[in-house]
Structures are given as C-alpha cells and as structure tokens.
N, C-alpha and C positions, 0 to 999 in steps of 0.2 A: 175366331174363324178357322176352319179346318185347313190345314196346309195342303196345297195342291202338289202332286208329284208328277213330273214331266218325263222322267226317264223310263223308257220302255224298250221293247225288243229292237226297234230301229236305232235307238240311241246306242245300244250296246254293239250292234252290228257295225254302225258307223265308226265307233271307237276302235273296233277290231281291224277294220279295213284301213282306216287312217293310220293306225299304229304300224301296219305293214308298209304303208306308203312311206312313212317317216323313217322306218327302219331301212328302207332302200336308199333314202337320202343319206342317212348316217353311214351306210356301207360305202356309198360313193365318196363321201367326205373322207373316209378312212382308207381309200385306195382300192376299191373294188374294180376300178377300170371302166365303170359305166359313166359316160359323160352326162352332164346336167346342163340344162338351159334355163335361165330365168326368163319368165314371161308374165304377162298381165292377164287378168280375168276377162276384161271386156272383149266380147267376141273370142278371139284367140284361135290359132291354127294348131292346137295340140295334136291333132291327128297326124300332121306331118312329122312331128317329133316321135310319135309312137312308131311310125314306119321305119325310123332309124334307131330305135331302142335308146333314145335320148330321154333322160328323166326330166319331166317338167317340174320346175320349182317356181312357186308363186309367192313373191315377196309380200303381196297383200294378205295372203292366207297366213303366212308366217307371222305377220304383224298382228293380225286379229287373234291368232292363237296365243300370242304373248299377252294381249289385252284381256282375253277371257280368263287367263290364269293369273291376272293381276301382276304381271311381270314387266309391263311395258314402260312404266315411268322411268326407271333407271336408264334404259336405253334412250328414251326421248331426251332426258337431261344430258346424257353423254353427247348426243348430237348437237344439242343447244350449246354445250360447252365448246364444241368444235366451231360454232359460228352460225348454225342454223337458227333462223328466227323463231320466236315463240308462236307465230301464226303460220309457219310452214305446215304442210300436210303432216299430220302426226304418224301416218303410216310410213312415210319416208323417213322421218326421224327415228322411229322405232327400228326400222330395217337397217339404217346406216349405223345406228348405235350398236345394234346386234352384230353387224359385220365386224366392226372394230373391237367388239368385245370377244372376238374369237369364234363367232358363228355358233356358239353354244347356246342352246335353248333347253327348257325343261322337257321338250318332246323330241328333239333331234339335234344332231350336228348338221348344219346346213352346208352342203358342199360348195366349193368354189365353182363358178360357172365355166363351162367350156364355150358358152355362147350367151350373150345378153340380147334377148329377142324383145325389142320394144315394139309391141303391136299397138301403136298409137291409135286409140279410139276415144276421142272425146275429152281428153284431159291433157293440157300442155305440161302439167307437172310431171307426167310420165317421162317426157323427153329429158328434163333436167335430172330426174331420178336415175334413169338408166345411163345418162351421160356421166353422172357422178360415179355410178358403179363401174362404168368402163374405165374411168380415170383411176379409181381406187384399186380395182382388181388387175388392171392391165390386160384384160381379156377382150376378145373381139366382140363388137356390137353390131347388131343388124336392126335398122329402123324400118319397120313395116308401116308405111304411111297410109292411113285410111281416110279418104276424103269424107267430109260431111255430106249428107244428103241435101241437095240444093233444089231438087225439082218439086213442083207443087203436089205431085202424086205421092211423094214420100218414098219413091223407089230410086235405086241407083241407076245411072245411065249405063249404056253399053260401054262408054269410054271409061267410066269408073270401074266397072268390072274388069275390063281389059287391063287397066292400070294396076289393079291389085293382083291380077293373075301374073303379070310380068314380074312383080315383086316376089310372088310365091315361087316362081321358077328360079329366081336368084337365091331365094332362101334355101331351096333344095340343093343348089350348088354349094352353098355354105355348109349345109349339113353333110354333104358328101365329102367335103374337105375335112370336117371334124372327125367323121367316123371312118373314112377311108373306103367307103363302099357306095355303090350307086343306089339310087332309089329303087326299092322293090315296090312296083305299082300294085301288086296283089296285096301286099301288106298294108299299103295306104288305103286301098278299097275296103279291106277288112276292118281297119280302124274306123273308117267313115261309116261302115255298116253298123258297127257296134254303137257308134255315137248316134246314128239314126234311131236304132231301137231304144237306146237309153232316153233320147230326147222325146220320143213318142210316149214312153211311159211317164216321164216327168210331166208332159202335157196332160195326160189323163189324171195324174195326181192333182195337178193344179185345178182341173175342172171339178174335182170332187167337192171342193169347198163351195160350189154353187148350191149344194144341198143344205138343208136345215135339219138338225144342226150340222155345221161343218165338222168333218171327222178329225181335223187337226187345225192348228193355228198356222195360217199361211205366211206368217212373219217369224214368230218365235220357233215354230217347229220346222219351217222351211230351211232355216239356217243349218239344222242338223243334216238335211239332205243336200245342201248346196256344196259341202266339202267333197263328197263323192262325185257330185255332178261335174265339178271342175277338175279336181285332182286325179280322178279315175276315169274320166270320160274317154271312150275309145278303147277300153279294156274289158275283158270278160268279167272282172271283179266289179267294175262299175255297173255293168248290165245286171249282174246278179243282185246287187244291192237294190236297184230300182224294180226288179221283178218282185223281190221280197216286200219292198215298201208299198208297191201298188196293191199287192194281194192283201196285206195287212190293213191298209187304209180303206180299201174298198169294202172289206168285211166290216169295219167300223161304220162306214157310211150306210151300208145295208142294214146294220143293226141299230142305227140311230144313235150311235155313241159319239160324243164330242170330247174335246180336250178338257172341258169344264162340266160340272154337274148341270149347269144351266147356261143357255146362250141367250142373253138379253139384248146385247148390242152387236151388230155386225159392222166392222169398219174396214176401210182401206188405209194402208199406211205407206207413206213416201219417205225414202231416205234409209240409210243403214242404221243398225242398232248401236247403242252405246255399249260396246263390247265389255269394258271393264265392270259394268253394272247391269249386265244383261238380265240376271235373275230379278233384281230389284225393279227394273223397268217392266219386266213382264208382269210381275205381281201387281203393279199399279193399274194394269188393265184387267187382270183376272179378278180382282176384288170387286169390279163392276160387272162381272159376267160378260166381259167384252172379248170378242174373238175377231182377230184379223182374218178376213176371208180372201184378201188379195194384198200383195205388196209389190211395189216397184223394185225394191232392192233385190228381190229374188229373180229379177230378169236382167241384172247387170251382165250376166254371161250369156244370155240368150232368151229369145221370146218364143219359146216352143209352143206355149199355149195359144198363140195367135197364128199358128199355121206353119212355122218353120220346121223343116226336117232336113238332115243331111242326106245327100244323094250319092250312094256308092258308085253309081254309073257315071257320075260327073263330080268326082271328089274335089278337085281343086276349085271348080266353080262354086260348089256348095260351101266350101270353106270361105271363099271370097264373099259370098252373099251373107254368110253368118257375120263376118267382120263388118261389112258395110251397112247392112239393113236390119239384122235381126238381133240387136242387143240394145239395151236401154241407153248405154253411154254414148252412142252415136246418134241419138234422137234429139231433135230440136224441141223447144218448149211446147209448141203446138201439138207435136206428136205425143209428148208426155201428157199433156192435158187430155188428149183423145184416149190414151191408154187408161188413165184414171177414170174417165167417164165410162168407158166400157166396163171397168171393174165395178163401178158404182151401180150400173144398170144390170149387167148380166150376172153379177155375183150377188145382187140384191143386198147391197150395203146401205147403211143409213148415216155414215159419217166418214170424214177424212181426217187423218192425223198426219202431220208433216214433222218429221224429226230432222231439223237442220243441223249440219255438222260445222262446228266453229272453224276447224282447221281445213275445210274443203270449200273455199269460197267459189271456185269455178262451178261446182255442181249445185251449191246452195244459194247462189246469188239471186236467182229469180223466184225463190220459194215464197217470198212475201207477196209477189204478184200472183203466184199460184193460189195462195190463201184467199186473196181478194177475188180472184176469178171464180172459185167454187163457192165462196160465201155469197156472192151476188146471184148465184144460181140456186140458192136455197139449200146448199149442202152444209151442214154443221162442220166447221173446219177448225182444227186446233193446230197451231204451230208452236213447237217447243224446240229448244236448242241445247245441245251439249256437245259431245265429241265422240267419234267412233273409236278412238284409241287413247286419248289423254284423259286420265281419271280426274285431273284437276278441274275440268270444266263441267262436272256433273254435280248438281245440287239436289240431293234426293228430296229434301223437304219442299223446296220450291217446285220441283217437277211434280211431286205428288199433289200439291195444292192445285196446280194448273190442270192436271188430268182429272182430279176429283171435281173441280168446278165445271169442267167441260161436260162430263157425263151427267152431272147433276142438272145442267141446263138442258141437255137432250131429253132427259127423263120427264121434263115438264113442258115439252113442246110437241106439237103434232108431228107425226112421222111423214116422211116423203112417201108418195104413193107407191105401193108395192113393197115397201120395206117394213120390217117388223122390229119393234123394240122389246 
C-alpha cells in the first residue's frame, strides 16, 4: 500500500507559529518580565488576557504536545508515584509530573504562572487540577464558574449571562493587580475583533468538508489547525494562519482534491484522539479510504460552525456567551446528540465513530448510551477505547481489528439515504 503523506504547507506554517508561541513562553520562564496565566481550552476568555499582554498557557495543550512526542509516560508515572491514581485524568498527571520535573519539555520551558485562571466549563476535574497547581505553585488562583445550560431551549438565561459578566469584571480587576495597569478597552475590542474574524474563517473551513470529496480530514487535519485557534486566537498571527488555511483548503475543495486518493467512507467522530499513537490511529482509517467530515473534538473550544461569533461591540458579553453556550464541554448529552445528528445529515456522513477516553470518565461516561442511541436510528456506530495521553492503554492490534471489522460491515450493508459509500 502506498504511504500517505499528511504534512503540507499548513502543517509547516502551524509549526512555525507555534514555535514562536513556545519561544515566548520560554522567554517568560527565563525572566522576560511578561506574565503568564494558566487557563483551559473549553470556551475561555483569552481575549481578556490579550488586552493585558498576559501570555496564555494551556496545560491541556502542553500535555498533548508531550503525548504526540511520546514523552508523556515518564511524567504520568512521576505523578502516580506522588499518589495520583492510575485512573486519574492523564492530562492532569502529565502536567503535574512535568511541573515537578522542572517545567522542561522538548518544545519549551513552561513559565511559572502569575495567575491560575480556572475557567470551569463542564469538567469538575479542572477544579482539582487548578486547586493542586495553586497549592504547588503558591500563585493566585481565580475560578471562573460557568453554569450548565438548564433551559429547554439550550440557551443561557439572562441571569446566567449576568453571573458570568460579574465574574469577568472581577477577573479584570485581578489582571489589573498583576500588570499594574487598567484595562484598555480598545485593546480588548481589538482582540475580540481578531477572534471574530478568526472564528468566521474557521467556520468556513469547517463547512468545506460538506463537499465531496472533503478537502481535508475534519479530525486528523483539524488538530493541526486547533493549536493556532486556541493558543493564537485574538492575535494578528492567528488571523493570518486562518486566512492562509482557508485560501489553501478552498482551492483544494474547488479542485476536488481530498486528503486521500479516494474517499469511500464519510464518518463523524466523537472524542479526542489517542495522541501518543495519532499516526497509527489515522492510518487505520485511511487504509479504508475513510475520511472524517466532522468531529466533536474540534469544537471543545468553540462551536463557530453553528453560528457563534465574537462581537467587538459587546466584547464581554460575547466572551460570556462563548463560555456559557458555544463550546462542546458545556453541552448536555441531548445537545451533543443533536450536534452529531446535524453532522450526519448536513455533512452527508454514513457512520459514527466514538473514541472513548479511559482516564476521562466524566466526558466518556455516557458514550455507551450514545452508541445505542445512534445504532437504533440506523447509523453504523463503532465505540473504541484507549486514552488521549497515556500510551499504556492503546492496543494497536486490537484497535485495528475493531476498525477493520466495522468498515468491512459497512461495505456490505445498504447506505443511509443521501450518503455515499
């Protein structure tokens, strides 16, 4: 079988920009004087930090970078030696192990935080994680509490928005204390404007995979674009990346060029990738000419393809709405089902794959019910399990057998109306 090559112009641009981002983190760690704040991907108010020139540091991104480079296990084992359980979130263990290992990684020296900003969205492990970091570092912590959506409409109430806005004003005060200067509202609006333009381009990119063939894989190629989306959002460099990405991918779509020589299966995938074995996992799908046309994981930081956009005329309110409503991690299961159903229909997919994460029980707990829900509706659905960070939970032979059997079964069954095999 001919080897498939995935690295292209966008991959190299992403590496260049992310190298610059990590160089800034290393400079901060080495005493550049630029403060850093740790925060989480789900939603997140990074635009506020941009307005104060505070560097955003994402422990989740650092952990996955370690896993992709196959460097995570020693840090995980170090945290387990400290007393963390084997079934604790592997992101947490990799990050804690890395912190006590001197914050040295193959890609950067991670700076000490000036602020631990726990934007709690959907995962109670976040609270313990950042609570532990506050204890270990002795640095100030700020918990940004985001209520779950409780209304039948799936929309936040006025009270929810007001509650988050009050917290954002308190956060501004904390940032003013750290930096010694008042909020520049024009800089905040500019950061939100850049995020708005970036999000709109990302939405257009996500909609390109409605075409046949899809011009890129909306799971394995999306992860290349997600790093700039989160780490560089609200900056000119982030906008430049997505202008380049959209132009390149639109040209591929117009030319009918896909990531594989042939597109036989179009599937939707739920759950994050097994980062330590990302290439092997991808090849298990590519060998079946299967392309992901949509993924829920690519919406953990925002649901731009469903209509969200930041509003520079109402910057704080749009940040609040992003945190509350427009990200996967603050959605209930019925909303997640609806999201997947839209992908299956509007993106013309004929299968669903669920990758369940062993060390993330809060997010994965209902995925067995999810499999049953879609199977009963006639959607071929496969559930596989490994881990997003811990390489010990990935069995390549077993995973390959499961995926091969799944696509073999689809190949011998009638397709859903409107879908192509």
